[in-house]
N, C-alpha and C positions, 0 to 999 in steps of 0.2 A: 259728507260722510261720516258720521257717528260710532260706526263699530269696523274693528278691523281685525281679521284672523287670518292664520296662516296654515298651509298644510301640503307636505310634500308628494308628490306623485309617484306610485310605486307599479311594479309591474301588474298587481292584482287589478289597477284600474283599468290597464290595458285589457287584462284577461274577460273580468267578470262583463264589461259592458258589449266584448265582440260575441257575448251567447246570443245577444237579442240583434245584433247590427250583421254579424257574418264576420269573416276574415276574409273578405277579397279586396280590401285595399290594405296594400302591401306598407305602407307609410306606416297604419297601426301595427301589423302584426310582425313584421319580419324585419330583424335587426339587420340582415344583411341586405337586404335590397333596400331598404331605408338609408343605410350607410352611404349608398352611392346615389341618390335620390336625391331632390329638392334642397331637403334640410340636413342632408347631412347624418342624422339618427330618427328614432323612430318616434312619433309625434301623437299625441294621445288624441282620439277621436273628439272632435269639438261638442256633442252633444255629452258626451262621459266629463269632460271638462268643464261643462255648464252644472252638471249635478251632483258632482263633487264640491261645486264653488257654493253651490246652494246648499248642499247637506253639511257643510263644515260650518256656516254661518248658521243653520236653524234647520234640525233633522226633521221638523214638521214641514217645512215647504216639500219635500219630495212624499211625504206621509198624506199630505190633504189634498184635497182636490184644487188644483192650481190653473192659471192663465199664464203664459210665459212669454216673453219677447226676447231676444238674445241675436246680439253679435257677434260673431267669431273674427277677431281684429289680428291673432298673431297664432302661431303655433306652441303647444305647451310640449314641454320634453319629458325624457325618462327621468327621474330622479329629481324634477326641476321642484324647489318651493315656489310654493305660487302665494299671492296676497289676496286677498279677498276684502275688499272694502266695501260697504252698505250702509244706505240712509233711507228713511222712511219717504214715501212720497205718495201724492192722493190714490189712495184706494191699494197700495199696496207699499213696494221696496222694490229700489233702484241697486244694481251691484256694480263693480270695477273689480274686474281679475285681470291681476298682472304678474310678470315672471322678469326676475331682474329688472325692475323700475319700468319695463315694458308693456302696454296695455296689451291684454291678450283677450278680453273678452269683456263685455258689457251688455246691461239688461233691466230688465224691470219683472217684478211678479206680480199678478193683479190687473193684467191687461189682455181683457180678450176681444178678437178680431169679430166682426162680421163676416162668416162665412156664407157662401151664395150655394145653391144644390149642387149637388155629384153632376159632372157630365154626362150626358146616356151615351155618347159615344167617346167617353174617357178610358184610358189604359188601364187593365185590371191588373192587381198581382195577384200572387197566390194566398192563399189563406194561413191562418195560427193560430191553435187552439190557445187559449191562456189557463192556466192552470194553477193552484197553489203554489208549487215548485216554483211559479215563477217571481210571485209576492217573496217566497222563503229565500230566494237568491238575492232578490236586491237587498232584503234584511240582512244577508250576511254580508254584503258588500257595504251598503249604506245604511246601517241599522237605525231603526226609529227609536224615541227614547218611549214611547210606551207601546203597547201591542198593537199590530195593523190593525185596522178593520176587517174581522174575518169574511171571507168572499170576495172581497173588493180588491180589483187588481190597480194597482198605484199607477198616477200617470207617466212615472220615468218609464216604467217597464213599455205602456202602449207608445209613447214616443221613441225609443228605440227599438221597438218590434215595426214600428211604421219605415222607419229609416232603412232596416235590415229589407223589409219588403220590397220597397220602392228602389231601393240601391241596387239588391242582388237582382231582380228583375229585369235592370236596366230602363225603367219606366222614364227619368229624364232622356235616354239617349244612349248608345251605343259607345259612352265614354270609355277611354282606359284609367282617368283618373278623375276622382269627384271629392271634393273637399266642401263642409259647410262655411257657408258666409254672413247668412243672416235667418234667421227663421222667428215665425209666431207659433206659438202651439194655443189650440182652444178646445178644451173637453165640453163634449154638447151632451153627454148622457155617461154615467156609469156602466163600467164592464167588470161582469163576474167572473167568478172562475169556473171554466169550462164553457167560458163563449167563443166562438171562433169570430175572428176579423179579418177583413181583407181592407185593402187599398184600392181608389180609383184616383187616377191622377188625370185632371185636363190636359190640354195639350200645352206644351213647354213653352214660353218667350225665352230666346236663345238671343244674345247680341255678343259682339268681341270683346274682351276686355280693353279697358282702355289704358291700363297700367302694365299690362303682361299680354302681347301680340299672341302668344303660345296657348293663350286660355279664353276659354269663351263664359260667360256668366248666362247660368239657366235662373229664371223663375218659375215654378209652377207651384200647383196648388194641390194639395192632398186630402182626399176625404178619405178619413178611417171607419170604415162599415159593419155591422153587425150582421154578419152572413146569413144569420136564421132569418132576423126581420128584415132586414134589408135597410135599418135603420141606420143615418150617420152617428158615429160614437164621438167623433175628433175631427180635426181640422188642421192642417198644417200650411202656412204662406209660407214658400222657402226659397230662398237664395241660395246656388249651389256655384262653385267654382270648377272647372271641367275643362276636361283635355282627351 
C-alpha cells in the first residue's frame, strides 16, 4: 500500500445513499432502533462505505466506468474517521478500509467477472427510470473533479439502484435483516439518462452461517437489464448475511 487517506463519516453519507438503496434496513436509517440492535448504533450501508473509500482516494474511480470487487468485513459507524489505504495491482488498484485499526472492508477496482445469461425463470424486480437528477445527486454527495460525461449514468448509481430494487422486493428471500458480505460488480453496457432498468435474480444459494447460528449466508447473481432492449447492462455476484 502506497497511499493513505482519511475521511469522517457523516449523516450525509447515510442519507444520500438511501435515495437509491431505500430505507428498509433500520440499522442504517433509524438511530433509535439501531441503538437496541446488534451494533448499538447506526452503521453505514456497506456499498456507501465502499463508495466513500474509493472517492476519498480518487473521485475519478466513481465517475469512470469500473468493475469492482469488495469484501465487507465490519461495520462503519456514524461519526467515525476511517482510514483508506491503496496500492497498485495488475490491471487496477487494491484498497483496505479500516476504522480504529480494525479492518472494515477491502477490495479491488479493475477486476471484471464473467457473468452468464440471465435465467429465464429468475425473480424479476420492479423497474426504475434513471435520470439526470440521479447523476446530479451523486455529484452533490461525491463530486467529480471534472464535469461528468453528459447523459451517462455513473456506475455507483447503478449499483445502489440494483441494491434497492433487489432488497426492497425481497428477491433474496423474506429476510428481516440483510447485510452485505461480498460482491463483484461488472458493467456490461452504458446506461443513459432516461433509460429504464430492472433486475433479474437467479435462485439464491442459502447456507447457515459458520460463526453465527442465528444468521444465514445467501449468494445470488443479479442481472441488471435495460427494460426496453431487454439487454444486460450490469451484473453482480453477491454474498449477503441474512436473518
